[in-house]
KEFITI-203403 format. One record per residue (C-alpha): chain; x, y, z. Coordinates in steps of 0.1 Angstrom, whole numbers. Each point is the difference from the previous one (the first is absolute). Example, Ala and Ser with C-alpha at 12.3 -4.5 7.8 and 13.67 -1.06 7.14 Angstrom:
BEGIN
<kette = A&px = 123&py = -45&pz = 78>
<kette = A&px = 14&py = 34&pz = -7>
REM end
This chain:
BEGIN
<kette = A&px = 0&py = 0&pz = 0>
<kette = A&px = 14&py = 34&pz = -10>
<kette = A&px = -2&py = 26&pz = 26>
<kette = A&px = -13&py = 34&pz = -10>
<kette = A&px = 13&py = 27&pz = 24>
<kette = A&px = -28&py = 23&pz = -9>
<kette = A&px = -24&py = -25&pz = 17>
<kette = A&px = 19&py = 3&pz = 32>
<kette = A&px = -2&py = 38&pz = -2>
<kette = A&px = -38&py = -2&pz = -7>
<kette = A&px = -4&py = -26&pz = 29>
<kette = A&px = 17&py = 25&pz = 24>
<kette = A&px = -21&py = 28&pz = -13>
<kette = A&px = -32&py = -19&pz = 5>
<kette = A&px = 9&py = -10&pz = 35>
<kette = A&px = 11&py = 35&pz = 9>
<kette = A&px = -31&py = 18&pz = -15>
<kette = A&px = -25&py = -26&pz = 9>
<kette = A&px = -20&py = 5&pz = -32>
<kette = A&px = 4&py = -4&pz = -38>
<kette = A&px = -7&py = 37&pz = -5>
<kette = A&px = 25&py = 11&pz = 25>
<kette = A&px = 26&py = -24&pz = -14>
<kette = A&px = -7&py = 12&pz = -36>
<kette = A&px = 5&py = 36&pz = 11>
<kette = A&px = 34&py = -8&pz = 17>
<kette = A&px = 12&py = -18&pz = -32>
<kette = A&px = -15&py = 26&pz = -24>
<kette = A&px = -21&py = -25&pz = -18>
<kette = A&px = -37&py = -4&pz = -6>
<kette = A&px = -22&py = -20&pz = 24>
<kette = A&px = -9&py = -25&pz = -27>
<kette = A&px = 38&py = -5&pz = -7>
<kette = A&px = 6&py = -6&pz = 38>
<kette = A&px = -29&py = -24&pz = 2>
<kette = A&px = 15&py = -20&pz = -29>
<kette = A&px = 34&py = 0&pz = 20>
<kette = A&px = -18&py = -12&pz = 31>
<kette = A&px = -14&py = -29&pz = -21>
<kette = A&px = 35&py = -9&pz = -11>
<kette = A&px = 12&py = 0&pz = 35>
<kette = A&px = -28&py = -22&pz = 11>
<kette = A&px = 7&py = -24&pz = -28>
<kette = A&px = 37&py = -1&pz = 9>
<kette = A&px = -4&py = -5&pz = 37>
<kette = A&px = -33&py = -21&pz = -1>
<kette = A&px = -15&py = 24&pz = 27>
<kette = A&px = -26&py = 27&pz = -1>
<kette = A&px = 23&py = 25&pz = 15>
<kette = A&px = -27&py = 26&pz = 6>
<kette = A&px = -36&py = -8&pz = 8>
<kette = A&px = -29&py = 24&pz = 3>
<kette = A&px = -14&py = 7&pz = 35>
<kette = A&px = -29&py = 22&pz = -4>
<kette = A&px = 11&py = 32&pz = -18>
<kette = A&px = 37&py = -7&pz = 6>
<kette = A&px = 26&py = -27&pz = -9>
<kette = A&px = 19&py = -20&pz = 25>
<kette = A&px = 32&py = -19&pz = -6>
<kette = A&px = -2&py = -38&pz = 4>
<kette = A&px = 20&py = -18&pz = 27>
<kette = A&px = 25&py = -10&pz = -26>
<kette = A&px = 4&py = 36&pz = -11>
<kette = A&px = 4&py = 12&pz = 35>
<kette = A&px = 26&py = -27&pz = 7>
<kette = A&px = 22&py = 12&pz = -28>
<kette = A&px = -7&py = 37&pz = 2>
<kette = A&px = 33&py = 10&pz = 18>
<kette = A&px = 22&py = -23&pz = -22>
<kette = A&px = -15&py = 14&pz = -32>
<kette = A&px = 4&py = 36&pz = 12>
<kette = A&px = 37&py = -7&pz = 9>
<kette = A&px = 7&py = -15&pz = -34>
<kette = A&px = -15&py = 29&pz = -18>
<kette = A&px = 17&py = 26&pz = 22>
<kette = A&px = 33&py = -16&pz = -5>
<kette = A&px = -4&py = -3&pz = -37>
<kette = A&px = -8&py = 37&pz = -2>
<kette = A&px = 31&py = 7&pz = 20>
<kette = A&px = 22&py = -21&pz = -22>
<kette = A&px = -13&py = 16&pz = -32>
<kette = A&px = 2&py = 35&pz = 13>
<kette = A&px = 37&py = -5&pz = 9>
<kette = A&px = 7&py = -8&pz = -36>
<kette = A&px = -13&py = 32&pz = -13>
<kette = A&px = 20&py = 32&pz = -4>
<kette = A&px = -14&py = 29&pz = 20>
<kette = A&px = -3&py = 37&pz = -9>
<kette = A&px = -25&py = 21&pz = 19>
<kette = A&px = -5&py = 21&pz = -31>
<kette = A&px = -17&py = -30&pz = -15>
<kette = A&px = -25&py = -4&pz = 28>
<kette = A&px = -37&py = 1&pz = -12>
<kette = A&px = -17&py = -8&pz = 33>
<kette = A&px = -23&py = 13&pz = 26>
<kette = A&px = 14&py = 0&pz = 36>
<kette = A&px = -25&py = 0&pz = 28>
<kette = A&px = 13&py = 12&pz = 33>
<kette = A&px = -22&py = -1&pz = 31>
<kette = A&px = 7&py = 23&pz = 29>
<kette = A&px = -17&py = 25&pz = 24>
<kette = A&px = -10&py = 34&pz = -13>
<kette = A&px = 28&py = 21&pz = 16>
<kette = A&px = 27&py = -23&pz = -14>
<kette = A&px = -18&py = 0&pz = -34>
<kette = A&px = 2&py = 38&pz = -2>
<kette = A&px = 38&py = 2&pz = 3>
<kette = A&px = 9&py = -34&pz = -14>
<kette = A&px = -22&py = 4&pz = -31>
<kette = A&px = 16&py = 33&pz = -10>
<kette = A&px = 35&py = -12&pz = 3>
<kette = A&px = -5&py = -35&pz = -13>
<kette = A&px = -19&py = 12&pz = -31>
<kette = A&px = 28&py = 24&pz = -7>
<kette = A&px = 24&py = -29&pz = -1>
<kette = A&px = -22&py = -21&pz = -21>
<kette = A&px = -6&py = 27&pz = -26>
<kette = A&px = 38&py = 5&pz = -2>
<kette = A&px = 13&py = -35&pz = 0>
<kette = A&px = -31&py = -21&pz = -11>
<kette = A&px = -22&py = 22&pz = -21>
<kette = A&px = -22&py = -29&pz = -11>
<kette = A&px = -9&py = -9&pz = 35>
<kette = A&px = -31&py = 12&pz = 19>
<kette = A&px = -5&py = 5&pz = 37>
<kette = A&px = -32&py = -9&pz = 18>
<kette = A&px = -2&py = 9&pz = 37>
<kette = A&px = -28&py = -17&pz = 19>
<kette = A&px = -13&py = 5&pz = 36>
<kette = A&px = 8&py = -25&pz = 27>
<kette = A&px = -25&py = -27&pz = 9>
<kette = A&px = -6&py = -20&pz = 32>
<kette = A&px = 22&py = -29&pz = -12>
<kette = A&px = 24&py = 6&pz = -29>
<kette = A&px = 11&py = -37&pz = -4>
<kette = A&px = -29&py = -10&pz = -22>
<kette = A&px = 7&py = 29&pz = -24>
<kette = A&px = 36&py = -10&pz = -2>
<kette = A&px = -8&py = -37&pz = -5>
<kette = A&px = -27&py = 8&pz = -27>
<kette = A&px = 24&py = 21&pz = -20>
<kette = A&px = -21&py = 31&pz = 7>
<kette = A&px = 29&py = 19&pz = 16>
<kette = A&px = 36&py = -1&pz = -8>
<kette = A&px = 14&py = 16&pz = 30>
<kette = A&px = -15&py = 10&pz = 34>
<kette = A&px = 16&py = 25&pz = 24>
<kette = A&px = -12&py = 1&pz = 36>
<kette = A&px = 11&py = -6&pz = 36>
<kette = A&px = -9&py = -37&pz = 4>
<kette = A&px = 25&py = -29&pz = -4>
<kette = A&px = -17&py = -28&pz = -20>
<kette = A&px = 0&py = -35&pz = 16>
<kette = A&px = -10&py = -21&pz = -31>
<kette = A&px = 29&py = -19&pz = -16>
<kette = A&px = -9&py = 10&pz = -35>
<kette = A&px = 0&py = 38&pz = 7>
<kette = A&px = 35&py = 16&pz = 0>
<kette = A&px = 9&py = 32&pz = 18>
<kette = A&px = 28&py = 26&pz = 5>
<kette = A&px = 1&py = 27&pz = 27>
<kette = A&px = 8&py = 32&pz = -18>
<kette = A&px = 3&py = 23&pz = 30>
<kette = A&px = -19&py = 16&pz = 28>
<kette = A&px = -21&py = 31&pz = 5>
<kette = A&px = -5&py = 21&pz = 32>
<kette = A&px = -35&py = 9&pz = 13>
<kette = A&px = -5&py = 36&pz = 6>
<kette = A&px = -28&py = 24&pz = 12>
<kette = A&px = -17&py = 22&pz = -24>
<kette = A&px = -23&py = 28&pz = 9>
<kette = A&px = -13&py = 34&pz = -12>
<kette = A&px = 26&py = 27&pz = 0>
<kette = A&px = -24&py = 20&pz = 22>
<kette = A&px = -7&py = -28&pz = 24>
<kette = A&px = 4&py = 11&pz = 37>
<kette = A&px = 29&py = -24&pz = 5>
<kette = A&px = 18&py = 7&pz = -33>
<kette = A&px = 24&py = 25&pz = 15>
<kette = A&px = 7&py = -18&pz = 32>
<kette = A&px = 24&py = -29&pz = 8>
<kette = A&px = -21&py = -31&pz = -3>
<kette = A&px = 4&py = -25&pz = 29>
<kette = A&px = -22&py = -30&pz = 7>
<kette = A&px = -21&py = 18&pz = 25>
<kette = A&px = -8&py = 29&pz = -24>
<kette = A&px = -5&py = -24&pz = -28>
<kette = A&px = -26&py = -21&pz = 20>
<kette = A&px = -21&py = 31&pz = 7>
<kette = A&px = -7&py = 7&pz = -37>
<kette = A&px = -27&py = -18&pz = -21>
<kette = A&px = 12&py = -24&pz = -27>
<kette = A&px = -7&py = -18&pz = -31>
<kette = A&px = 13&py = -37&pz = -6>
<kette = A&px = 7&py = -13&pz = -35>
<kette = A&px = -16&py = -34&pz = -6>
<kette = A&px = -14&py = -17&pz = -30>
<kette = A&px = -23&py = -19&pz = 24>
<kette = A&px = -10&py = 30&pz = 21>
<kette = A&px = 18&py = -9&pz = 31>
<kette = A&px = 1&py = 28&pz = 26>
<kette = A&px = 30&py = -15&pz = 18>
<kette = A&px = 36&py = -6&pz = -13>
<kette = A&px = 35&py = -6&pz = 15>
<kette = A&px = 2&py = 38&pz = 11>
<kette = A&px = -27&py = -8&pz = 25>
<kette = A&px = 20&py = -29&pz = 14>
<kette = A&px = 31&py = 22&pz = 3>
<kette = A&px = -22&py = 26&pz = 19>
<kette = A&px = -15&py = -26&pz = 23>
<kette = A&px = 36&py = -10&pz = 10>
<kette = A&px = 3&py = 36&pz = 13>
<kette = A&px = -34&py = -1&pz = 17>
<kette = A&px = -13&py = 24&pz = -26>
<kette = A&px = -31&py = -2&pz = -23>
<kette = A&px = -8&py = 21&pz = -31>
<kette = A&px = -34&py = 7&pz = -14>
<kette = A&px = -5&py = -13&pz = -34>
<kette = A&px = -31&py = 16&pz = -17>
<kette = A&px = 3&py = -15&pz = -35>
<kette = A&px = 17&py = -24&pz = -23>
<kette = A&px = 10&py = 5&pz = -35>
<kette = A&px = 4&py = -28&pz = -26>
<kette = A&px = 33&py = 14&pz = -14>
<kette = A&px = 28&py = 23&pz = 10>
<kette = A&px = -11&py = 25&pz = -26>
<kette = A&px = -35&py = 1&pz = 14>
<kette = A&px = 14&py = 5&pz = 35>
<kette = A&px = 23&py = 28&pz = -11>
<kette = A&px = -29&py = 18&pz = -17>
<kette = A&px = -21&py = -3&pz = 31>
<kette = A&px = 28&py = 13&pz = 22>
<kette = A&px = 5&py = 30&pz = -24>
<kette = A&px = -36&py = 12&pz = 7>
<kette = A&px = -2&py = -6&pz = 37>
<kette = A&px = 18&py = 0&pz = 33>
<kette = A&px = 5&py = -38&pz = -3>
<kette = A&px = 34&py = -17&pz = 0>
<kette = A&px = 9&py = -30&pz = -22>
<kette = A&px = 30&py = -23&pz = 0>
<kette = A&px = 15&py = -9&pz = -33>
<kette = A&px = 33&py = -13&pz = -16>
<kette = A&px = 21&py = 31&pz = -4>
<kette = A&px = 19&py = -8&pz = -31>
<kette = A&px = -29&py = -14&pz = -19>
<kette = A&px = -22&py = 29&pz = 9>
<kette = A&px = 24&py = 30&pz = 2>
<kette = A&px = -10&py = 14&pz = -33>
<kette = A&px = -37&py = -4&pz = 6>
<kette = A&px = 4&py = 16&pz = 35>
<kette = A&px = 19&py = 29&pz = -16>
<kette = A&px = -26&py = 5&pz = -27>
<kette = A&px = -27&py = 2&pz = 27>
<kette = A&px = 21&py = 24&pz = 20>
<kette = A&px = 0&py = -23&pz = 31>
<kette = A&px = 24&py = 2&pz = 28>
<kette = A&px = 19&py = -31&pz = 8>
<kette = A&px = 18&py = -10&pz = 31>
<kette = A&px = 16&py = -33&pz = 14>
<kette = A&px = -23&py = -23&pz = 17>
<kette = A&px = 7&py = 4&pz = 37>
<kette = A&px = -4&py = -37&pz = 9>
<kette = A&px = 20&py = -30&pz = -11>
<kette = A&px = -15&py = -22&pz = -26>
<kette = A&px = 16&py = -24&pz = -25>
<kette = A&px = 14&py = 13&pz = -34>
<kette = A&px = -23&py = -7&pz = -28>
<kette = A&px = 16&py = -25&pz = -25>
<kette = A&px = -4&py = 3&pz = -37>
<kette = A&px = -2&py = -35&pz = -14>
<kette = A&px = -3&py = -10&pz = -35>
<kette = A&px = -17&py = -35&pz = -8>
<kette = A&px = -5&py = -19&pz = -32>
<kette = A&px = -9&py = -35&pz = -11>
<kette = A&px = 27&py = -26&pz = -4>
<kette = A&px = -10&py = -5&pz = -37>
<kette = A&px = 18&py = 33&pz = -7>
<kette = A&px = 34&py = -10&pz = 15>
<kette = A&px = 14&py = -8&pz = -35>
<kette = A&px = -19&py = 28&pz = -19>
<kette = A&px = 26&py = 25&pz = -10>
<kette = A&px = -24&py = 28&pz = -7>
<kette = A&px = -16&py = -5&pz = 35>
<kette = A&px = 35&py = 0&pz = 15>
<kette = A&px = 8&py = 32&pz = -17>
<kette = A&px = -33&py = 15&pz = 14>
<kette = A&px = 9&py = -12&pz = 35>
<kette = A&px = 34&py = 17&pz = -3>
<kette = A&px = -15&py = 32&pz = -12>
<kette = A&px = -24&py = 0&pz = 29>
<kette = A&px = 29&py = -7&pz = 24>
<kette = A&px = 20&py = 30&pz = -12>
<kette = A&px = -31&py = 23&pz = 1>
<kette = A&px = -11&py = -11&pz = 35>
<kette = A&px = 36&py = 1&pz = 15>
<kette = A&px = 5&py = 35&pz = -14>
<kette = A&px = -34&py = 11&pz = 16>
<kette = A&px = 9&py = -15&pz = 34>
<kette = A&px = 35&py = 13&pz = 0>
REM end
């Protein structure tokens, strides 16, 4: 029996996407063509591979048993083939999708896009907002690179620590405490905004204050740093944000920034990507460009 590598790639796409339509989209073919490929896989393996369960399709026990092995073979094959190709960023014709929080997107996007337009004019940059769990987007090829503060624990998700940012307090320039030395006691007397995608009204700053027998009054939460800074710019509320990522935004809003008067951990900036891209030279080039931009930002 002659092995068709394309069937392995299609097999992997079907298991990852969980549907004929999703696999067809990934492989840039029509759904009927993918259905015919599924029929060929079924004929070769003697197994149904995917069976309908209501409105969705589920992998068979056999398909589940070989899922990881098939994926490893396809990933390795892609890596081997990528190593054989000469690489020139000028020749890149690709959309790179980078996921990060809004404050980092503002400063990273401008600098990274400048690099891409100079060295890889055929590349396009797409910045998308953070989600609750970035791993599925990385695994499903929806995101090339994620930048955040969390270290992944999954073995198929790679990561690199690019540096650390420092949290700072931002307030309106006419805030009653803007012209005074801000210690923990004075900080606790003010009213505050937290930054939380989930709307949490407590964060590590509150833990640090509790250790000093202090408590602040949080009156609102903002879903993003940008929203928090905008709210602070039109009120007597304080907000804590990463200083280097938010410096330009704070300056544009004419906010006064001072060091946070309590001790909290530095905020790491961690890039994560799926292992399938380890041998992808264009992706490695993107990662290196992001490293250079982020490190210059955090310097």
